[in-house]
C-alpha positions in Angstrom: -11.9 -16.3 -8.9 -8.2 -17.2 -9.2 -6.3 -19.6 -7.0 -2.7 -18.2 -6.9 -3.1 -17.3 -3.3 -5.4 -20.0 -2.1 -4.9 -20.9 1.5 -2.9 -17.8 2.3 -3.7 -14.8 4.6 -3.2 -11.2 3.4 -3.2 -8.1 5.5 -4.1 -4.7 3.8 -3.6 -1.5 5.7 -5.4 1.6 4.5 -8.0 -0.9 3.1 -11.1 1.2 3.5 -10.9 2.9 0.1 -9.0 3.5 -3.1 -6.0 1.3 -3.8 -6.4 -0.5 -0.5 -9.9 -1.5 -1.2 -9.0 -2.6 -4.7 -6.1 -4.6 -3.2 -8.3 -6.4 -0.8 -10.7 -7.4 -3.6 -7.8 -8.5 -5.7 -6.2 -10.6 -2.9 -9.6 -12.3 -2.3 -10.0 -12.8 -6.0 -6.9 -15.0 -6.0 -8.2 -17.0 -3.1 -6.6 -15.3 -0.1 -8.3 -14.7 3.2 -8.1 -10.9 3.7 -7.7 -8.8 6.8 -8.7 -5.2 6.0 -7.1 -2.7 8.4 -8.0 1.0 8.7 -9.1 3.7 11.2 -12.2 4.4 9.1 -14.6 1.7 10.4 -17.6 2.5 8.2 -15.6 2.5 5.0 -13.6 -0.5 6.1 -16.7 -2.5 6.7 -17.8 -1.5 3.2 -14.6 -3.0 1.8 -15.3 -6.3 3.7 -18.9 -6.3 2.4 -17.6 -5.8 -1.2 -15.1 -8.7 -0.8 -17.7 -11.0 0.7 -20.3 -10.2 -1.9 -17.7 -11.0 -4.6 -17.3 -14.5 -3.1 -14.2 -13.8 -1.1 -13.5 -13.9 2.6 -12.5 -10.8 4.6 -12.7 -9.3 8.0 -12.1 -5.8 9.3 -9.8 -4.6 12.1 -9.3 -1.0 13.3 -5.8 0.0 14.3 -3.7 3.1 14.0 -0.6 2.1 12.0 1.4 5.1 13.2 1.5 3.6 16.7 3.8 0.6 17.5 1.6 -1.0 20.1 -1.4 -0.9 17.8 0.5 -2.3 14.9 1.8 -5.1 17.2 -1.8 -5.8 18.3 -2.9 -5.8 14.6 -0.5 -8.4 13.6 -1.1 -10.4 16.8 -4.9 -10.3 15.9 -4.2 -11.8 12.5 -2.0 -14.5 13.9 -4.5 -15.3 16.6 -7.3 -15.6 14.0 -5.6 -17.5 11.3 -2.3 -18.8 12.6 -0.2 -17.2 9.9 0.5 -14.1 7.8 1.6 -14.7 4.2 1.1 -11.4 2.4 1.0 -7.8 3.6 0.2 -4.7 1.6 1.3 -1.7 3.7 -0.7 0.9 2.0 -2.0 3.5 4.5 -1.0 7.0 3.5 -1.8 10.6 2.8 -0.9 13.3 0.3 -0.5 16.0 3.0 -0.7 19.7 2.4 0.7 21.6 -0.5 3.4 24.2 0.2 7.0 24.8 -0.7 9.6 23.5 1.8 10.3 26.8 3.5 6.6 27.3 4.2 5.7 23.7 5.0 4.2 23.4 8.5 6.3 21.3 10.8 3.4 19.6 12.4 2.1 18.6 8.9 5.5 17.3 8.0 5.5 15.1 11.1 1.9 13.9 10.3 2.8 12.9 6.7 6.0 11.2 7.8 4.2 9.2 10.5 1.5 7.9 8.2 3.5 7.4 5.0 6.8 6.2 6.3 6.8 5.4 10.0 3.7 3.2 9.5 5.5 1.1 6.8 8.5 0.7 9.2 6.3 -0.3 12.1 4.2 -2.7 9.9 7.3 -4.5 8.6 8.8 -4.6 12.1 5.9 -6.6 13.3 4.9 -8.5 10.1 8.3 -10.0 9.5 8.8 -12.1 12.6 5.8 -14.4 12.0 6.9 -14.7 8.3 10.4 -15.6 9.4 8.9 -18.2 11.7 6.9 -19.8 8.9 9.8 -19.5 6.4 8.0 -17.5 3.8 6.1 -14.3 3.1 5.7 -11.4 0.7 5.3 -7.7 1.6 4.4 -4.9 -0.8 4.8 -1.3 0.4 2.9 1.5 -1.3 5.3 4.2 -2.5 4.4 6.5 -5.4 5.7 7.9 -8.6 6.7 10.7 -6.2 9.0 8.1 -4.7 11.0 8.0 -7.9 10.7 11.7 -9.0 10.5 15.1 -7.5 7.4 17.3 -7.4 7.5 20.9 -6.2 5.0 21.8 -3.5 4.8 18.3 -1.9 8.0 18.1 0.0 6.7 15.8 2.8 4.9 13.5 0.5 7.9 13.2 -1.9 10.4 12.7 0.9 8.2 10.1 2.6 7.6 8.1 -0.6 11.3 8.2 -1.4 11.8 6.9 2.1 9.5 4.0 1.5 11.5 2.9 -1.5 14.8 3.1 0.4 13.3 1.2 3.4 11.9 -1.4 1.1 15.3 -2.0 -0.5 17.1 -2.2 2.8 14.6 -4.6 4.3 14.5 -6.7 1.2 18.2 -7.4 1.5 17.9 -8.2 5.2 15.3 -10.9 4.9 15.5 -12.4 1.4 17.4 -15.4 2.7 14.7 -16.0 5.3 12.3 -16.5 2.5 10.6 -13.1 2.6 10.3 -10.9 -0.5 9.8 -7.2 0.1 8.9 -4.9 -2.8 7.2 -1.6 -3.4 4.6 -0.4 -5.8 4.9 3.1 -7.2 1.5 4.2 -8.5 1.1 7.1 -10.9 -1.9 9.5 -10.7 -4.7 7.1 -9.8 -8.4 7.9 -9.4 -8.7 7.4 -5.7 -10.6 9.5 -3.0 -7.2 11.0 -2.0 -6.5 12.2 -5.6 -10.1 13.4 -6.1 -9.7 15.5 -2.9 -6.4 16.8 -4.2 -7.9 17.8 -7.5 -10.8 19.4 -5.8 -13.3 18.7 -8.6 -11.4 21.0 -11.0 -11.7 19.7 -14.5 -8.6 21.6 -15.6 -6.6 20.0 -12.8 -7.8 16.5 -13.7 -6.9 17.1 -17.3 -3.4 18.2 -16.3 -3.0 15.1 -14.1 -4.2 12.8 -16.9 -1.7 14.4 -19.3 1.2 13.9 -16.8 1.4 10.3 -18.1 2.2 9.3 -21.7 -0.8 7.0 -21.6 -3.0 10.0 -21.3 -5.4 9.0 -18.5 -5.6 8.4 -14.8 -5.0 5.0 -13.5 -7.7 2.8 -11.9 -7.1 1.4 -8.4 -7.6 -2.1 -9.8 -4.6 -1.6 -12.0 -2.4 -0.9 -9.1 -3.9 -3.7 -7.1 -3.2 -6.2 -9.8 0.5 -5.3 -9.6 0.4 -5.6 -5.8 -1.1 -9.0 -5.8 1.2 -10.3 -8.6 4.2 -9.3 -6.5 2.8 -11.5 -3.7 2.3 -14.5 -5.8 4.8 -17.2 -6.7 4.8 -15.8 -10.3 7.0 -13.0 -8.8 9.3 -15.4 -6.9 12.5 -13.8 -8.3 11.4 -10.2 -7.7 13.1 -8.7 -4.6 13.5 -5.1 -3.5 11.9 -3.7 -6.7 10.2 -0.3 -6.9 7.5 -1.2 -9.4 6.2 1.9 -11.3 2.6 1.4 -12.3 2.1 4.9 -13.8 1.3 4.9 -17.5 4.9 5.7 -18.4 5.2 8.9 -16.3 8.6 8.2 -14.8 10.2 7.3 -18.2 9.2 10.4 -20.2 
């Protein structure tokens, strides 16, 4: 167990599985008290169990991060329980359907935008005020390699993740002098339940995804979580508004 975040409180949205679960474990591993937020109550409880079994401290809350009143209640819940909020990993998201732009269903576009982009906006809207009041805080938003590059057939996902990067940069400039650092992490193809569902158990698809990065393999959620947590520690005190690619070299090839 590390101590870089000892005494601090971290909120992780989309914490029931994948990168969110790994992030919760990594925050706890550095001494933070972790609040795991997700709509999946069973899987969220499993994340909390994993954190507690590893020697950390975590609790689960269930809120819909696409709804402003629920996000406000989520942050109020954290403040009521712990009196502060030091770190936030706004991670909830979805890959959405696969279709070219002309054929993309409008309802699906709205769903992906709500979960991938609106939720990040709402989370920061409500997370930042208590951080301003305490004079410090660190926020990491989950974008994607698709927030730095284009991919045919995923217009909503690509647009939403580019939006996360832009929103991160704008907000970082707005609140850096208040002591709040806002950054984004841009994972490459990472072995999460979302990616597994996208690949559909097709070995050829997995091989293609692995070859998309020069490193020649899929990422592990713990590798993304390590970057998220580092961005929230004092070791990253000079890092502001950065879109941190953790992708095995995919965006530079």
